[in-house]
N, C-alpha and C positions, 0 to 999 in steps of 0.2 A: 267718465263713468262707463259709458257704453262704447267709447272709442269713436264717436261720431261728432264732428264739429259742425258748426252752423254753416260754414262755407261749402262743405260737401253736400249738405242738404239743399242749399240754395242752387248749387250747380246742377244737382239732380233735377230739381224743380224746373230750372230753366231749360234743361235738355228735354224734359218731358213736354213742356209747353211748345218748344220748337218742333218736336216730333208731331204733336197733335195738329199744329198749324200746317205743317207740311202735308200730312195725310188728308186733312180736310180740303186744303187748296188743291192737292193732287187729284182727289176724287172729283171735285167740282170741275176741274179742267178736263178730265176724261169725259165727264157727263156732257160738258159743253161741246167737246170734240165729237162725241157720238151724235148729239143733237144736230150739229152743223152737217155732219156726214149724211144724215138720213133725210135732209130737207130737199125740196125741189130746187134745181139750180136757178130757175127763173125768179124765185122769190127774193133773192138777195138784191139784184139790180132793181127790182120793182119797188123796193123800199129805200133806194138810193144809198146802198151800202156796197162794199167790195163784193167781188164774186164769191161763189161758194168755194171754189178751189183756193182762193187766197185765205178765206176764213178757216178752212180745214187745215191749211199749212200753218197759219198763225197759231191755232189752237193745239196742233200737234207739237210745234216747237215749245209752246207754253207748258204743255204737259211734261215734256222732256226736261225743260229747265227746272220746273218745280220738283219733279221726282229725283233728278240727279244732283241738283245744287241746293235744294231746300227752298222753302217758301220765303225765307228772310234773307237770302243772298241777293246780290245785285241782279243776276239773271232770273232768279226766282221771283223777285218783285216785279220785274218786267212781265214775266209769265202770269203772275196774279192779276196785274192790271189788264193785260190782254183778255184774260178769262172773264174778268168782271165787266169789261166793256161789252163783250159778247153776251153774257148772261143778262145784264141789265138793259142794254139798248137793242142790240141786233136781234137776239132771240125773241124778244117781245114783239118787235115789228114783223119779223118773219112769221111768227105764229099768228099774229093778227091778220096779216094779208092772206094767209092760207085758211083762216077760220079755225085754227087749232088752239088748244089750251092744255097746259100741263096737268091741271088738276080736275078739269071737268070737260065733258064733251058738249060742244055747242050744237044746237039743233039747226 
């Protein structure tokens, strides 16, 4: 009737979901990269994690992998995992040791 079949609608929906996942993961990776870059270098070894230089390099590579290959490609998934490890584990510990918080200022 309208010249649109179910498969083309599903393919469009799948492409849209992949684009949204890539953009969200890419933005999160860049935010993690910026966060790592502005932290004090001595905070990373103090929480028994890799150095600041290593984390900045890992997150820069993760950002590039996500933006160039997509969040659901092999390299993109590696980038997403690296970004999630930083945001969930390392960022929290680095912020705690420095007395910082993303959403409120500690007195």
